[in-house]
N, C-alpha and C positions, 0 to 999 in steps of 0.2 A: 074797446080800444085798449091796446097794450100800453100800460104806463111806462114800461121800460123803453119803449120805442120813442116816446116823446121827451124823455129826459135828455138834457144836453150832454154831449160828450165832455169828459173832464178836460179842463184847460191845461195847457202846458205850463211848466214852472214859471217861465218868464212872462206868460200871459197873466199870471196871478199877482205880479208885482203891482204895487200901488201906482196910480197915475203920477207922472213926473219923476219916477225913480231914476231913470237913465239921465235925465237932465240934471238932477241933483248930484248923481254919481260923477258925471263928467265935470261939473262945476267944482266939486270937492277935489277931484284929482288935479284939476288945473290950479286951484288955490294951493294945494300941497306942493306942487312943482314950483310955484312962485316963492312960497315960504322957504322951501329947500334951497332954491337958488340964492335967496337973500342971506340965509344962514351960512351957506358955503362962501359967499363973498365976504361976509363980516368975519367969519372965523379963519379965512385963509391966512391972515398974518400970523395967527397962533399956530397954524399947521406948519408954516415955514420957519418958525422959531426953533432954536435949539432948546429942547425941553424934554420932560419925561414922556414916555409913550402914553397915549390915551388908553383907557380900558379896552381890552381886546385888540388893540392896534397891532401888537406884535403877532398875535395869532392870525389876524387877517392878512398881515404882510407876508407871513410865512406861507399862507395858502395861495397868495398871489405869485410867490416865487415858484411854488410847485406847479401852478398853472402856466407860468411863463416857459418852463423848461420843455423843449421839444420832446414829445412822448417817444419818438423813435430812438432817443438816446438812452432810455431807461435800461435796456437790456444789453447795452454795449459793454463788452469786457475790455479791460485794459490790456492792450497788446504788448505792453512793455513788461518783461520779466523782472521779478524782484531780486535782481542780482546786486551785489555790493556796489558795482560800478554805476548801475542805474539809480540806486538809492542815493549815492553820493552826488550824481548829476542832478537828481531831483531836489536835493537839499540846496545846491547852488542856485538853481532856478527859483526855488521858493524863497530863499533868503534875499535874492536880488530883486524880486518882484512882489512878494506877498508879505514879507515880515514887517515892512513899514507900517502896515495897518493891523495885521493879524498877530504880530509878535513872532519871535523866534520859536516859541513853544506852540504856537497856533491857538493860544487862548485869548487872543485879542487884547493883550496887555500893552501893546505899543501905544505911546502917547497920542500919536495921530489917530489911531483907531478908536481910542477912548474918547477923543474929542469930536468924533463924527456923530451925525444923527441920521439914522440910528447908528449905534456903536458898531464897529467892525465885529463880525461874527466870531464867536468862540468856535473854532473848527472842531473842537473835541466834544461839543455838546450834541445830544441826539438829533437835533434839527438838521445838522450837517452830517454827522457820522452815519445816520441811517440812510442817507442818499446813496445811490449806486455809483460805481465808478463813472459810468456814462453820464449821469446827471451832474457830477462834480466837473467832469470834463466840459460839459456844455456851459456851465457857469463860468469857468475859466476862459473858455473860448469866446463867449458872447457877452459876458458881463451882466450886471443888473443895475441899470442907471438910477433907479429909484432908491437904491440903498448905497450908492456910491461905489459899487464894484465895477472896475474897468474891464473892458474886453481886451484880451491879449491875442486875438487871432491875427492881428496885423503885425505884431512884434515878436511873437514866439511861434515856432513850428508846432505842428500837431505832435511830433515826437516829444518836444519839450513839455507840452501841456500834459501829455500822458505821464511823463516822468514826474512832473509836479504833482499830479494826482496820486501817483505811487507814493511820493514822500508824505503827502498829507495823510494818507492811510497809515504811514509809520507813526506820525504824530498822534493820530487818533488811537493807535494801539499802544502808545507809550514805548515804542521800540526805536524811536528816532535817535535817542541818545546812543543806541548801540550801532548806529550806522558806522561804516568803516572810516577810520582816520584818513585824512587827506594824504595823498602822496603826489609826487611830481607828475607821475603818469596819469593818475586819476584826475588831477587838476586840469590837464590839457584836454581830456575828454569831457570834463564837467563844465568847462567854461560856457556860459550861457550865450554870449554873443561876441564873436570876434567883431569888431567894428561897431559896436554901438547898440546892440539889442538891449543889453542890460542898462546902458546909460539912458536909452530912450524910454525904458520902462520905469526908471527911477523918477521920483517927483522932481520937477524942474522949476516950480514956481518961485518967484522972489520971496513970497511969504514963507514957504517951506525953508528956503535957505536962511532967511532971517531968523526963523524959529530955531534953527539948528545952531547958528553961530554963537548966540549968547551962552547957551548951555555949554558948548564946547569950550568957549573962552573962559567961562567961569571955572570949569573943571580944570583947565590948564593952570589958571591963576592959583587955585586952591591947592594944587599938588606940586607946583613948580619948585617950591622950597622944600618939599619932602625929601628925605634921604632915600636914595635908591636902594632896594634890597641888594644884598651881597651878590645874588646870582645875576644881577643885571650886567655884571662884567662879562657874562657869556656873550653879550651882543658883539663885542669886539672880536671874540674868538670863534664866532659861529662858523661851522664848516659848511661846505656847499650843500651837504645833505640836509642840514637844518634849514638853510635858506630856501631850499626847494620845498620843504614842508611848510615853511612860513608863507611863501607865495601861494601854495596850494590852498592853505587855510584862508588866506586873504581873499581868494577867489570864491572858495566854497561857502564862506559865511556872508557873501554878498557885499563885501566892503568895496569892491571895485566900482559898483554902480554909482556910488556917491562920491568916492574919494579919487576919482580920476584914473581908473584902470590900474594895471599892475604897477605902474610907475608912481601911483598915488599923488598925482599932480594937482588934485583938487577938482571940485565941481560943485554939486549941491552941498557937500560937506567940505571941510577944509583940506588943504594939501597935508599929506603926512610924510613927505619925502625929506623933511628936514626937521624932524621933531627934536626938541631940546629937553623936554621934560623926562623924568625917570619912568621906569616901568610902572611904578605905582600910579602915575598919572593916566597912562593908557588903560590900565586895569580898572581904575575907578570909572572912566568914561564908558568902557565896554560893559561894565556891570550896571551902571545907572541909565545909560542911554540918554535920550533927550532930543526934542524936535522930531525930525524924521528918522532918527536912529533908534531902533528898538533896543531894549536892554538884553544882554546875553547872560543868562544864568550859568553858573558853573556846571550844571548838569549838561548844558548844551555846548559849552565852550570852556573846558578846564583851564586853570591858571597856566598850566604847562603849554597849552596851545596858544594862549595869549602871549606868552613869552616868545614862542616861535614867530608869531606875527610881529612882535616888537623887534626882535632881532632882524627880521627881514626889512622892516621899515628903516631901522638904523643903518642897514647896509646901503640904502638908497641915498644917504647923505652925500653931498658933493664935497 
């Protein structure tokens, strides 16, 4: 008799498992699911609180952003040419809709963005700078609700979104400060929304308005008694060319979105069509920001441009 013929064939791997293995495995998995659910329930208040990120939370969040972006957008090229006019228009769109949170420089320095959780992204860091134009466009168009990023597809046209993407690239390259100075002609073409697109995109909550008002009032009070610099007398003698530059800058820097359009009649921010304080007051507010208003550094808005805006606002006085 052949011994090899009587030897039992080797058992398969799962046949060699000890008795009751699968029952124990399923029981353990069920127990872990229950424990995980309880932990999620108990920790959810901590997750909802404004706090520092948990370990690896930022990395996991970034991976979820990458996963959320439609893959078909990755290789889309920006159809908008990097002309001075398009860059100026992109700056207007960005300052009117994005600077509230991401700051005028794109580094997330605005007070609202700093107080969010997670904080508004620094658009100049690699996590954003390394994304393609198509991916940036998708984020602007569709938003990211779990990080507080709004979707602009219902308030801005695709052309506007591409121009905003173009300007974000200028910020990331450090060339935004070299964008062309505003002119009366470029202001007309760079206006984000005739009738309210900009105003609709601006924050409109009572909380935001209340957050803005004290800061502005404080700034007014602190500077109302300051002597105006000698060159503020230029406000009375500003020629039509300077006023055209002033209104163009007022549009381009996104001021119309909060301050009530070109007539500066007020909205989320205070009315500026009857300001009584000197140039130093406006300059201080522009540099320090507050509430929903981002600070404007001199590299982005020189004193001479603030003076043009001031002269324009003074011309609105009745």
